[in-house]
PDB file of N, CA, C, O and CB in Angstrom:
ATOM      1  N   MET A   1     -54.752 -44.896  22.765  1.00  0.00           N
ATOM      2  CA  MET A   1     -53.933 -45.092  23.931  1.00  0.00           C
ATOM      3  C   MET A   1     -52.489 -45.243  23.469  1.00  0.00           C
ATOM      4  O   MET A   1     -52.214 -45.746  22.380  1.00  0.00           O
ATOM      5  CB  MET A   1     -54.404 -46.323  24.751  1.00  0.00           C
ATOM      6  N   ILE A   2     -51.591 -44.803  24.310  1.00  0.00           N
ATOM      7  CA  ILE A   2     -50.164 -44.890  24.025  1.00  0.00           C
ATOM      8  C   ILE A   2     -49.541 -45.851  25.020  1.00  0.00           C
ATOM      9  O   ILE A   2     -49.794 -45.756  26.221  1.00  0.00           O
ATOM     10  CB  ILE A   2     -49.481 -43.490  24.092  1.00  0.00           C
ATOM     11  N   ARG A   3     -48.736 -46.764  24.533  1.00  0.00           N
ATOM     12  CA  ARG A   3     -48.045 -47.697  25.432  1.00  0.00           C
ATOM     13  C   ARG A   3     -46.665 -47.155  25.731  1.00  0.00           C
ATOM     14  O   ARG A   3     -45.950 -46.708  24.833  1.00  0.00           O
ATOM     15  CB  ARG A   3     -47.952 -49.122  24.811  1.00  0.00           C
ATOM     16  N   LYS A   4     -46.292 -47.197  27.010  1.00  0.00           N
ATOM     17  CA  LYS A   4     -44.968 -46.739  27.424  1.00  0.00           C
ATOM     18  C   LYS A   4     -43.974 -47.889  27.351  1.00  0.00           C
ATOM     19  O   LYS A   4     -44.319 -49.042  27.613  1.00  0.00           O
ATOM     20  CB  LYS A   4     -45.013 -46.154  28.852  1.00  0.00           C
ATOM     21  N   THR A   5     -42.760 -47.569  27.000  1.00  0.00           N
ATOM     22  CA  THR A   5     -41.708 -48.579  27.060  1.00  0.00           C
ATOM     23  C   THR A   5     -41.175 -48.638  28.478  1.00  0.00           C
ATOM     24  O   THR A   5     -41.413 -47.726  29.269  1.00  0.00           O
ATOM     25  CB  THR A   5     -40.565 -48.270  26.051  1.00  0.00           C
ATOM     26  N   SER A   6     -40.460 -49.696  28.806  1.00  0.00           N
ATOM     27  CA  SER A   6     -39.933 -49.840  30.158  1.00  0.00           C
ATOM     28  C   SER A   6     -38.917 -48.746  30.494  1.00  0.00           C
ATOM     29  O   SER A   6     -38.685 -48.473  31.671  1.00  0.00           O
ATOM     30  CB  SER A   6     -39.292 -51.210  30.323  1.00  0.00           C
ATOM     31  N   ALA A   7     -38.322 -48.129  29.508  1.00  0.00           N
ATOM     32  CA  ALA A   7     -37.349 -47.061  29.762  1.00  0.00           C
ATOM     33  C   ALA A   7     -38.023 -45.779  30.225  1.00  0.00           C
ATOM     34  O   ALA A   7     -37.379 -44.920  30.828  1.00  0.00           O
ATOM     35  CB  ALA A   7     -36.529 -46.786  28.510  1.00  0.00           C
ATOM     36  N   GLU A   8     -39.304 -45.644  29.948  1.00  0.00           N
ATOM     37  CA  GLU A   8     -40.021 -44.448  30.342  1.00  0.00           C
ATOM     38  C   GLU A   8     -40.672 -44.698  31.699  1.00  0.00           C
ATOM     39  O   GLU A   8     -41.734 -45.314  31.774  1.00  0.00           O
ATOM     40  CB  GLU A   8     -41.080 -44.050  29.274  1.00  0.00           C
ATOM     41  N   ASP A   9     -40.047 -44.228  32.755  1.00  0.00           N
ATOM     42  CA  ASP A   9     -40.571 -44.508  34.079  1.00  0.00           C
ATOM     43  C   ASP A   9     -41.505 -43.430  34.595  1.00  0.00           C
ATOM     44  O   ASP A   9     -42.069 -43.583  35.679  1.00  0.00           O
ATOM     45  CB  ASP A   9     -39.448 -44.687  35.033  1.00  0.00           C
ATOM     46  N   GLY A  10     -41.685 -42.355  33.862  1.00  0.00           N
ATOM     47  CA  GLY A  10     -42.605 -41.309  34.280  1.00  0.00           C
ATOM     48  C   GLY A  10     -42.019 -40.343  35.288  1.00  0.00           C
ATOM     49  O   GLY A  10     -42.730 -39.452  35.752  1.00  0.00           O
ATOM     50  N   SER A  11     -40.753 -40.481  35.646  1.00  0.00           N
ATOM     51  CA  SER A  11     -40.168 -39.621  36.670  1.00  0.00           C
ATOM     52  C   SER A  11     -40.088 -38.160  36.226  1.00  0.00           C
ATOM     53  O   SER A  11     -40.027 -37.268  37.072  1.00  0.00           O
ATOM     54  CB  SER A  11     -38.785 -40.121  37.033  1.00  0.00           C
ATOM     55  N   GLU A  12     -40.088 -37.902  34.935  1.00  0.00           N
ATOM     56  CA  GLU A  12     -40.015 -36.534  34.446  1.00  0.00           C
ATOM     57  C   GLU A  12     -41.387 -35.862  34.365  1.00  0.00           C
ATOM     58  O   GLU A  12     -41.476 -34.674  34.057  1.00  0.00           O
ATOM     59  CB  GLU A  12     -39.358 -36.514  33.090  1.00  0.00           C
ATOM     60  N   LEU A  13     -42.425 -36.594  34.633  1.00  0.00           N
ATOM     61  CA  LEU A  13     -43.773 -36.043  34.542  1.00  0.00           C
ATOM     62  C   LEU A  13     -44.091 -35.161  35.746  1.00  0.00           C
ATOM     63  O   LEU A  13     -43.666 -35.452  36.864  1.00  0.00           O
ATOM     64  CB  LEU A  13     -44.801 -37.169  34.430  1.00  0.00           C
ATOM     65  N   ARG A  14     -44.835 -34.086  35.514  1.00  0.00           N
ATOM     66  CA  ARG A  14     -45.289 -33.202  36.587  1.00  0.00           C
ATOM     67  C   ARG A  14     -46.784 -33.430  36.765  1.00  0.00           C
ATOM     68  O   ARG A  14     -47.587 -33.001  35.937  1.00  0.00           O
ATOM     69  CB  ARG A  14     -44.972 -31.690  36.271  1.00  0.00           C
ATOM     70  N   TRP A  15     -47.146 -34.096  37.832  1.00  0.00           N
ATOM     71  CA  TRP A  15     -48.518 -34.523  38.074  1.00  0.00           C
ATOM     72  C   TRP A  15     -49.314 -33.442  38.792  1.00  0.00           C
ATOM     73  O   TRP A  15     -48.776 -32.695  39.609  1.00  0.00           O
ATOM     74  CB  TRP A  15     -48.536 -35.811  38.887  1.00  0.00           C
ATOM     75  N   PHE A  16     -50.615 -33.368  38.472  1.00  0.00           N
ATOM     76  CA  PHE A  16     -51.502 -32.448  39.184  1.00  0.00           C
ATOM     77  C   PHE A  16     -52.890 -33.035  39.257  1.00  0.00           C
ATOM     78  O   PHE A  16     -53.250 -33.927  38.488  1.00  0.00           O
ATOM     79  CB  PHE A  16     -51.537 -31.069  38.502  1.00  0.00           C
ATOM     80  N   LYS A  17     -53.670 -32.517  40.199  1.00  0.00           N
ATOM     81  CA  LYS A  17     -55.073 -32.909  40.360  1.00  0.00           C
ATOM     82  C   LYS A  17     -55.949 -31.768  39.880  1.00  0.00           C
ATOM     83  O   LYS A  17     -55.515 -30.618  39.824  1.00  0.00           O
ATOM     84  CB  LYS A  17     -55.399 -33.274  41.843  1.00  0.00           C
ATOM     85  N   SER A  18     -57.151 -32.085  39.544  1.00  0.00           N
ATOM     86  CA  SER A  18     -58.108 -31.080  39.112  1.00  0.00           C
ATOM     87  C   SER A  18     -58.392 -30.089  40.242  1.00  0.00           C
ATOM     88  O   SER A  18     -58.414 -30.457  41.417  1.00  0.00           O
ATOM     89  CB  SER A  18     -59.409 -31.746  38.642  1.00  0.00           C
ATOM     90  N   SER A  19     -58.607 -28.845  39.872  1.00  0.00           N
ATOM     91  CA  SER A  19     -59.000 -27.848  40.876  1.00  0.00           C
ATOM     92  C   SER A  19     -60.388 -28.159  41.427  1.00  0.00           C
ATOM     93  O   SER A  19     -60.787 -27.603  42.450  1.00  0.00           O
ATOM     94  CB  SER A  19     -58.976 -26.428  40.270  1.00  0.00           C
ATOM     95  N   ASN A  20     -61.125 -29.045  40.756  1.00  0.00           N
ATOM     96  CA  ASN A  20     -62.449 -29.461  41.227  1.00  0.00           C
ATOM     97  C   ASN A  20     -62.395 -30.640  42.185  1.00  0.00           C
ATOM     98  O   ASN A  20     -63.438 -31.102  42.648  1.00  0.00           O
ATOM     99  CB  ASN A  20     -63.321 -29.814  40.055  1.00  0.00           C
ATOM    100  N   SER A  21     -61.193 -31.139  42.493  1.00  0.00           N
ATOM    101  CA  SER A  21     -61.061 -32.267  43.401  1.00  0.00           C
ATOM    102  C   SER A  21     -61.550 -31.875  44.784  1.00  0.00           C
ATOM    103  O   SER A  21     -61.412 -30.726  45.204  1.00  0.00           O
ATOM    104  CB  SER A  21     -59.605 -32.754  43.461  1.00  0.00           C
ATOM    105  N   ASP A  22     -62.116 -32.832  45.477  1.00  0.00           N
ATOM    106  CA  ASP A  22     -62.605 -32.622  46.833  1.00  0.00           C
ATOM    107  C   ASP A  22     -61.412 -32.575  47.781  1.00  0.00           C
ATOM    108  O   ASP A  22     -60.821 -33.610  48.087  1.00  0.00           O
ATOM    109  CB  ASP A  22     -63.607 -33.742  47.250  1.00  0.00           C
ATOM    110  N   SER A  23     -61.060 -31.395  48.241  1.00  0.00           N
ATOM    111  CA  SER A  23     -59.877 -31.256  49.088  1.00  0.00           C
ATOM    112  C   SER A  23     -60.042 -31.931  50.443  1.00  0.00           C
ATOM    113  O   SER A  23     -59.045 -32.199  51.114  1.00  0.00           O
ATOM    114  CB  SER A  23     -59.560 -29.797  49.289  1.00  0.00           C
ATOM    115  N   SER A  24     -61.265 -32.213  50.863  1.00  0.00           N
ATOM    116  CA  SER A  24     -61.462 -32.882  52.145  1.00  0.00           C
ATOM    117  C   SER A  24     -61.147 -34.366  52.060  1.00  0.00           C
ATOM    118  O   SER A  24     -60.950 -35.017  53.085  1.00  0.00           O
ATOM    119  CB  SER A  24     -62.886 -32.685  52.627  1.00  0.00           C
ATOM    120  N   ASN A  25     -61.098 -34.909  50.843  1.00  0.00           N
ATOM    121  CA  ASN A  25     -60.766 -36.317  50.660  1.00  0.00           C
ATOM    122  C   ASN A  25     -59.839 -36.442  49.465  1.00  0.00           C
ATOM    123  O   ASN A  25     -60.210 -36.994  48.429  1.00  0.00           O
ATOM    124  CB  ASN A  25     -62.046 -37.180  50.466  1.00  0.00           C
ATOM    125  N   SER A  26     -58.624 -35.923  49.622  1.00  0.00           N
ATOM    126  CA  SER A  26     -57.701 -35.806  48.494  1.00  0.00           C
ATOM    127  C   SER A  26     -57.190 -37.138  47.965  1.00  0.00           C
ATOM    128  O   SER A  26     -56.538 -37.165  46.921  1.00  0.00           O
ATOM    129  CB  SER A  26     -56.542 -34.967  48.890  1.00  0.00           C
ATOM    130  N   ASN A  27     -57.462 -38.241  48.649  1.00  0.00           N
ATOM    131  CA  ASN A  27     -56.996 -39.543  48.165  1.00  0.00           C
ATOM    132  C   ASN A  27     -57.913 -40.163  47.131  1.00  0.00           C
ATOM    133  O   ASN A  27     -57.567 -41.195  46.556  1.00  0.00           O
ATOM    134  CB  ASN A  27     -56.845 -40.487  49.314  1.00  0.00           C
ATOM    135  N   GLU A  28     -59.051 -39.581  46.878  1.00  0.00           N
ATOM    136  CA  GLU A  28     -59.988 -40.140  45.905  1.00  0.00           C
ATOM    137  C   GLU A  28     -60.006 -39.279  44.653  1.00  0.00           C
ATOM    138  O   GLU A  28     -60.971 -38.568  44.371  1.00  0.00           O
ATOM    139  CB  GLU A  28     -61.406 -40.250  46.505  1.00  0.00           C
ATOM    140  N   CYS A  29     -58.927 -39.364  43.924  1.00  0.00           N
ATOM    141  CA  CYS A  29     -58.797 -38.521  42.745  1.00  0.00           C
ATOM    142  C   CYS A  29     -57.821 -39.168  41.776  1.00  0.00           C
ATOM    143  O   CYS A  29     -57.001 -40.001  42.161  1.00  0.00           O
ATOM    144  CB  CYS A  29     -58.330 -37.095  43.128  1.00  0.00           C
ATOM    145  N   VAL A  30     -57.921 -38.780  40.536  1.00  0.00           N
ATOM    146  CA  VAL A  30     -56.893 -39.155  39.577  1.00  0.00           C
ATOM    147  C   VAL A  30     -55.967 -37.961  39.420  1.00  0.00           C
ATOM    148  O   VAL A  30     -56.352 -36.817  39.665  1.00  0.00           O
ATOM    149  CB  VAL A  30     -57.511 -39.590  38.200  1.00  0.00           C
ATOM    150  N   GLU A  31     -54.752 -38.247  39.010  1.00  0.00           N
ATOM    151  CA  GLU A  31     -53.795 -37.195  38.725  1.00  0.00           C
ATOM    152  C   GLU A  31     -53.459 -37.255  37.243  1.00  0.00           C
ATOM    153  O   GLU A  31     -53.496 -38.320  36.626  1.00  0.00           O
ATOM    154  CB  GLU A  31     -52.516 -37.336  39.604  1.00  0.00           C
ATOM    155  N   VAL A  32     -53.133 -36.107  36.684  1.00  0.00           N
ATOM    156  CA  VAL A  32     -52.863 -35.988  35.255  1.00  0.00           C
ATOM    157  C   VAL A  32     -51.517 -35.308  35.063  1.00  0.00           C
ATOM    158  O   VAL A  32     -51.157 -34.396  35.808  1.00  0.00           O
ATOM    159  CB  VAL A  32     -53.990 -35.198  34.533  1.00  0.00           C
ATOM    160  N   ALA A  33     -50.787 -35.755  34.068  1.00  0.00           N
ATOM    161  CA  ALA A  33     -49.540 -35.108  33.654  1.00  0.00           C
ATOM    162  C   ALA A  33     -49.577 -34.990  32.136  1.00  0.00           C
ATOM    163  O   ALA A  33     -49.899 -35.951  31.437  1.00  0.00           O
ATOM    164  CB  ALA A  33     -48.267 -35.916  34.141  1.00  0.00           C
ATOM    165  N   THR A  34     -49.249 -33.825  31.639  1.00  0.00           N
ATOM    166  CA  THR A  34     -49.271 -33.626  30.186  1.00  0.00           C
ATOM    167  C   THR A  34     -47.860 -33.533  29.637  1.00  0.00           C
ATOM    168  O   THR A  34     -46.951 -32.994  30.270  1.00  0.00           O
ATOM    169  CB  THR A  34     -50.062 -32.361  29.823  1.00  0.00           C
ATOM    170  N   MET A  35     -47.711 -34.069  28.452  1.00  0.00           N
ATOM    171  CA  MET A  35     -46.470 -33.969  27.690  1.00  0.00           C
ATOM    172  C   MET A  35     -46.867 -33.545  26.282  1.00  0.00           C
ATOM    173  O   MET A  35     -48.052 -33.458  25.960  1.00  0.00           O
ATOM    174  CB  MET A  35     -45.656 -35.335  27.688  1.00  0.00           C
ATOM    175  N   LEU A  36     -45.898 -33.290  25.473  1.00  0.00           N
ATOM    176  CA  LEU A  36     -46.177 -32.817  24.121  1.00  0.00           C
ATOM    177  C   LEU A  36     -47.116 -33.747  23.363  1.00  0.00           C
ATOM    178  O   LEU A  36     -48.067 -33.278  22.738  1.00  0.00           O
ATOM    179  CB  LEU A  36     -44.885 -32.662  23.353  1.00  0.00           C
ATOM    180  N   GLY A  37     -46.872 -35.051  23.404  1.00  0.00           N
ATOM    181  CA  GLY A  37     -47.660 -35.968  22.596  1.00  0.00           C
ATOM    182  C   GLY A  37     -48.685 -36.790  23.344  1.00  0.00           C
ATOM    183  O   GLY A  37     -49.380 -37.604  22.736  1.00  0.00           O
ATOM    184  N   ALA A  38     -48.800 -36.595  24.674  1.00  0.00           N
ATOM    185  CA  ALA A  38     -49.684 -37.477  25.435  1.00  0.00           C
ATOM    186  C   ALA A  38     -50.151 -36.832  26.728  1.00  0.00           C
ATOM    187  O   ALA A  38     -49.558 -35.877  27.228  1.00  0.00           O
ATOM    188  CB  ALA A  38     -48.984 -38.785  25.740  1.00  0.00           C
ATOM    189  N   VAL A  39     -51.230 -37.386  27.249  1.00  0.00           N
ATOM    190  CA  VAL A  39     -51.726 -37.038  28.569  1.00  0.00           C
ATOM    191  C   VAL A  39     -51.696 -38.323  29.380  1.00  0.00           C
ATOM    192  O   VAL A  39     -52.264 -39.335  28.969  1.00  0.00           O
ATOM    193  CB  VAL A  39     -53.176 -36.403  28.515  1.00  0.00           C
ATOM    194  N   HIS A  40     -51.036 -38.286  30.528  1.00  0.00           N
ATOM    195  CA  HIS A  40     -50.895 -39.452  31.398  1.00  0.00           C
ATOM    196  C   HIS A  40     -51.854 -39.314  32.571  1.00  0.00           C
ATOM    197  O   HIS A  40     -52.043 -38.222  33.105  1.00  0.00           O
ATOM    198  CB  HIS A  40     -49.430 -39.606  31.897  1.00  0.00           C
ATOM    199  N   VAL A  41     -52.458 -40.431  32.966  1.00  0.00           N
ATOM    200  CA  VAL A  41     -53.423 -40.446  34.065  1.00  0.00           C
ATOM    201  C   VAL A  41     -53.019 -41.556  35.030  1.00  0.00           C
ATOM    202  O   VAL A  41     -52.622 -42.642  34.609  1.00  0.00           O
ATOM    203  CB  VAL A  41     -54.893 -40.656  33.539  1.00  0.00           C
ATOM    204  N   ARG A  42     -53.125 -41.273  36.332  1.00  0.00           N
ATOM    205  CA  ARG A  42     -52.834 -42.294  37.342  1.00  0.00           C
ATOM    206  C   ARG A  42     -53.759 -42.115  38.538  1.00  0.00           C
ATOM    207  O   ARG A  42     -54.380 -41.066  38.705  1.00  0.00           O
ATOM    208  CB  ARG A  42     -51.350 -42.223  37.789  1.00  0.00           C
ATOM    209  N   ASP A  43     -53.843 -43.132  39.353  1.00  0.00           N
ATOM    210  CA  ASP A  43     -54.632 -43.129  40.573  1.00  0.00           C
ATOM    211  C   ASP A  43     -53.832 -42.443  41.671  1.00  0.00           C
ATOM    212  O   ASP A  43     -52.699 -42.839  41.944  1.00  0.00           O
ATOM    213  CB  ASP A  43     -55.028 -44.572  40.990  1.00  0.00           C
ATOM    214  N   SER A  44     -54.395 -41.428  42.300  1.00  0.00           N
ATOM    215  CA  SER A  44     -53.659 -40.696  43.331  1.00  0.00           C
ATOM    216  C   SER A  44     -53.382 -41.539  44.564  1.00  0.00           C
ATOM    217  O   SER A  44     -52.492 -41.208  45.347  1.00  0.00           O
ATOM    218  CB  SER A  44     -54.423 -39.461  43.729  1.00  0.00           C
ATOM    219  N   LYS A  45     -54.127 -42.623  44.753  1.00  0.00           N
ATOM    220  CA  LYS A  45     -53.898 -43.504  45.897  1.00  0.00           C
ATOM    221  C   LYS A  45     -52.763 -44.488  45.631  1.00  0.00           C
ATOM    222  O   LYS A  45     -52.263 -45.120  46.561  1.00  0.00           O
ATOM    223  CB  LYS A  45     -55.174 -44.265  46.239  1.00  0.00           C
ATOM    224  N   ASN A  46     -52.353 -44.622  44.375  1.00  0.00           N
ATOM    225  CA  ASN A  46     -51.329 -45.588  44.014  1.00  0.00           C
ATOM    226  C   ASN A  46     -50.396 -44.962  42.977  1.00  0.00           C
ATOM    227  O   ASN A  46     -50.379 -45.371  41.816  1.00  0.00           O
ATOM    228  CB  ASN A  46     -51.967 -46.897  43.471  1.00  0.00           C
ATOM    229  N   VAL A  47     -49.633 -43.981  43.405  1.00  0.00           N
ATOM    230  CA  VAL A  47     -48.817 -43.216  42.461  1.00  0.00           C
ATOM    231  C   VAL A  47     -47.692 -44.038  41.841  1.00  0.00           C
ATOM    232  O   VAL A  47     -47.168 -43.663  40.793  1.00  0.00           O
ATOM    233  CB  VAL A  47     -48.231 -42.013  43.153  1.00  0.00           C
ATOM    234  N   GLU A  48     -47.316 -45.138  42.458  1.00  0.00           N
ATOM    235  CA  GLU A  48     -46.299 -46.012  41.887  1.00  0.00           C
ATOM    236  C   GLU A  48     -46.909 -47.073  40.967  1.00  0.00           C
ATOM    237  O   GLU A  48     -46.185 -47.852  40.347  1.00  0.00           O
ATOM    238  CB  GLU A  48     -45.505 -46.683  43.000  1.00  0.00           C
ATOM    239  N   GLY A  49     -48.229 -47.101  40.882  1.00  0.00           N
ATOM    240  CA  GLY A  49     -48.918 -48.110  40.085  1.00  0.00           C
ATOM    241  C   GLY A  49     -48.963 -47.762  38.606  1.00  0.00           C
ATOM    242  O   GLY A  49     -48.213 -46.916  38.121  1.00  0.00           O
ATOM    243  N   SER A  50     -49.840 -48.421  37.924  1.00  0.00           N
ATOM    244  CA  SER A  50     -49.984 -48.258  36.473  1.00  0.00           C
ATOM    245  C   SER A  50     -50.439 -46.854  36.106  1.00  0.00           C
ATOM    246  O   SER A  50     -51.102 -46.165  36.881  1.00  0.00           O
ATOM    247  CB  SER A  50     -50.974 -49.278  35.922  1.00  0.00           C
ATOM    248  N   GLN A  51     -50.062 -46.458  34.912  1.00  0.00           N
ATOM    249  CA  GLN A  51     -50.489 -45.186  34.343  1.00  0.00           C
ATOM    250  C   GLN A  51     -51.151 -45.455  33.002  1.00  0.00           C
ATOM    251  O   GLN A  51     -50.803 -46.401  32.295  1.00  0.00           O
ATOM    252  CB  GLN A  51     -49.290 -44.203  34.188  1.00  0.00           C
ATOM    253  N   LEU A  52     -52.088 -44.625  32.676  1.00  0.00           N
ATOM    254  CA  LEU A  52     -52.735 -44.684  31.376  1.00  0.00           C
ATOM    255  C   LEU A  52     -52.245 -43.486  30.585  1.00  0.00           C
ATOM    256  O   LEU A  52     -52.301 -42.358  31.074  1.00  0.00           O
ATOM    257  CB  LEU A  52     -54.301 -44.696  31.499  1.00  0.00           C
ATOM    258  N   ALA A  53     -51.771 -43.709  29.384  1.00  0.00           N
ATOM    259  CA  ALA A  53     -51.314 -42.628  28.516  1.00  0.00           C
ATOM    260  C   ALA A  53     -52.235 -42.557  27.309  1.00  0.00           C
ATOM    261  O   ALA A  53     -52.459 -43.549  26.616  1.00  0.00           O
ATOM    262  CB  ALA A  53     -49.833 -42.841  28.075  1.00  0.00           C
ATOM    263  N   LEU A  54     -52.760 -41.371  27.075  1.00  0.00           N
ATOM    264  CA  LEU A  54     -53.698 -41.141  25.974  1.00  0.00           C
ATOM    265  C   LEU A  54     -53.144 -40.080  25.037  1.00  0.00           C
ATOM    266  O   LEU A  54     -52.379 -39.209  25.451  1.00  0.00           O
ATOM    267  CB  LEU A  54     -55.086 -40.716  26.510  1.00  0.00           C
ATOM    268  N   THR A  55     -53.534 -40.159  23.778  1.00  0.00           N
ATOM    269  CA  THR A  55     -53.206 -39.056  22.883  1.00  0.00           C
ATOM    270  C   THR A  55     -53.943 -37.825  23.383  1.00  0.00           C
ATOM    271  O   THR A  55     -54.938 -37.934  24.100  1.00  0.00           O
ATOM    272  CB  THR A  55     -53.583 -39.383  21.396  1.00  0.00           C
ATOM    273  N   ARG A  56     -53.457 -36.674  23.006  1.00  0.00           N
ATOM    274  CA  ARG A  56     -54.110 -35.435  23.453  1.00  0.00           C
ATOM    275  C   ARG A  56     -55.551 -35.372  22.917  1.00  0.00           C
ATOM    276  O   ARG A  56     -56.446 -34.882  23.606  1.00  0.00           O
ATOM    277  CB  ARG A  56     -53.298 -34.185  22.980  1.00  0.00           C
ATOM    278  N   GLN A  57     -55.770 -35.857  21.716  1.00  0.00           N
ATOM    279  CA  GLN A  57     -57.125 -35.839  21.157  1.00  0.00           C
ATOM    280  C   GLN A  57     -58.046 -36.791  21.905  1.00  0.00           C
ATOM    281  O   GLN A  57     -59.200 -36.454  22.171  1.00  0.00           O
ATOM    282  CB  GLN A  57     -57.095 -36.204  19.672  1.00  0.00           C
ATOM    283  N   ALA A  58     -57.549 -37.980  22.247  1.00  0.00           N
ATOM    284  CA  ALA A  58     -58.365 -38.932  23.009  1.00  0.00           C
ATOM    285  C   ALA A  58     -58.726 -38.343  24.370  1.00  0.00           C
ATOM    286  O   ALA A  58     -59.855 -38.513  24.832  1.00  0.00           O
ATOM    287  CB  ALA A  58     -57.617 -40.277  23.186  1.00  0.00           C
ATOM    288  N   TRP A  59     -57.782 -37.649  25.021  1.00  0.00           N
ATOM    289  CA  TRP A  59     -58.062 -37.018  26.313  1.00  0.00           C
ATOM    290  C   TRP A  59     -59.116 -35.917  26.149  1.00  0.00           C
ATOM    291  O   TRP A  59     -60.045 -35.825  26.952  1.00  0.00           O
ATOM    292  CB  TRP A  59     -56.762 -36.434  26.926  1.00  0.00           C
ATOM    293  N   ALA A  60     -58.976 -35.097  25.128  1.00  0.00           N
ATOM    294  CA  ALA A  60     -59.939 -34.029  24.888  1.00  0.00           C
ATOM    295  C   ALA A  60     -61.331 -34.609  24.641  1.00  0.00           C
ATOM    296  O   ALA A  60     -62.320 -34.075  25.143  1.00  0.00           O
ATOM    297  CB  ALA A  60     -59.498 -33.165  23.693  1.00  0.00           C
ATOM    298  N   ASP A  61     -61.415 -35.690  23.878  1.00  0.00           N
ATOM    299  CA  ASP A  61     -62.698 -36.344  23.637  1.00  0.00           C
ATOM    300  C   ASP A  61     -63.287 -36.888  24.923  1.00  0.00           C
ATOM    301  O   ASP A  61     -64.490 -36.765  25.154  1.00  0.00           O
ATOM    302  CB  ASP A  61     -62.543 -37.465  22.622  1.00  0.00           C
ATOM    303  N   PHE A  62     -62.447 -37.496  25.776  1.00  0.00           N
ATOM    304  CA  PHE A  62     -62.912 -38.031  27.048  1.00  0.00           C
ATOM    305  C   PHE A  62     -63.449 -36.908  27.947  1.00  0.00           C
ATOM    306  O   PHE A  62     -64.533 -37.034  28.516  1.00  0.00           O
ATOM    307  CB  PHE A  62     -61.773 -38.787  27.755  1.00  0.00           C
ATOM    308  N   VAL A  63     -62.701 -35.827  28.074  1.00  0.00           N
ATOM    309  CA  VAL A  63     -63.117 -34.722  28.931  1.00  0.00           C
ATOM    310  C   VAL A  63     -64.434 -34.131  28.430  1.00  0.00           C
ATOM    311  O   VAL A  63     -65.320 -33.835  29.232  1.00  0.00           O
ATOM    312  CB  VAL A  63     -62.022 -33.635  28.983  1.00  0.00           C
ATOM    313  N   ALA A  64     -64.573 -33.958  27.127  1.00  0.00           N
ATOM    314  CA  ALA A  64     -65.820 -33.440  26.575  1.00  0.00           C
ATOM    315  C   ALA A  64     -66.983 -34.378  26.894  1.00  0.00           C
ATOM    316  O   ALA A  64     -68.068 -33.922  27.254  1.00  0.00           O
ATOM    317  CB  ALA A  64     -65.695 -33.245  25.057  1.00  0.00           C
ATOM    318  N   HIS A  65     -66.765 -35.658  26.765  1.00  0.00           N
ATOM    319  CA  HIS A  65     -67.819 -36.635  27.054  1.00  0.00           C
ATOM    320  C   HIS A  65     -68.156 -36.646  28.547  1.00  0.00           C
ATOM    321  O   HIS A  65     -69.329 -36.649  28.920  1.00  0.00           O
ATOM    322  CB  HIS A  65     -67.386 -38.044  26.597  1.00  0.00           C
ATOM    323  N   ALA A  66     -67.136 -36.652  29.391  1.00  0.00           N
ATOM    324  CA  ALA A  66     -67.351 -36.710  30.834  1.00  0.00           C
ATOM    325  C   ALA A  66     -68.033 -35.461  31.372  1.00  0.00           C
ATOM    326  O   ALA A  66     -68.779 -35.531  32.348  1.00  0.00           O
ATOM    327  CB  ALA A  66     -66.036 -36.913  31.542  1.00  0.00           C
ATOM    328  N   SER A  67     -67.781 -34.320  30.743  1.00  0.00           N
ATOM    329  CA  SER A  67     -68.399 -33.079  31.211  1.00  0.00           C
ATOM    330  C   SER A  67     -69.778 -32.845  30.592  1.00  0.00           C
ATOM    331  O   SER A  67     -70.465 -31.885  30.941  1.00  0.00           O
ATOM    332  CB  SER A  67     -67.492 -31.901  30.898  1.00  0.00           C
ATOM    333  N   GLY A  68     -70.174 -33.720  29.681  1.00  0.00           N
ATOM    334  CA  GLY A  68     -71.490 -33.589  29.062  1.00  0.00           C
ATOM    335  C   GLY A  68     -71.536 -32.575  27.941  1.00  0.00           C
ATOM    336  O   GLY A  68     -72.623 -32.188  27.513  1.00  0.00           O
ATOM    337  N   SER A  69     -70.389 -32.132  27.452  1.00  0.00           N
ATOM    338  CA  SER A  69     -70.342 -31.136  26.380  1.00  0.00           C
ATOM    339  C   SER A  69     -70.629 -31.759  25.042  1.00  0.00           C
ATOM    340  O   SER A  69     -70.631 -31.065  24.025  1.00  0.00           O
ATOM    341  CB  SER A  69     -68.993 -30.451  26.346  1.00  0.00           C
TER     342      SER A  69
END
């Protein structure tokens, strides 16, 4: 996990939802933003709330585990 400093407010991040998200209930999803050294994750219902920042390898490991690969 990567900790953000207070100077990094995330305003430069470009957030997106998975194409597999349920479009009929778009508020129940996480959003992801990628940067060179990290993948940021946030709750789509609370976009001003906390964010989780992971190394790209940690994110890849999580996605592989979550998809059952």
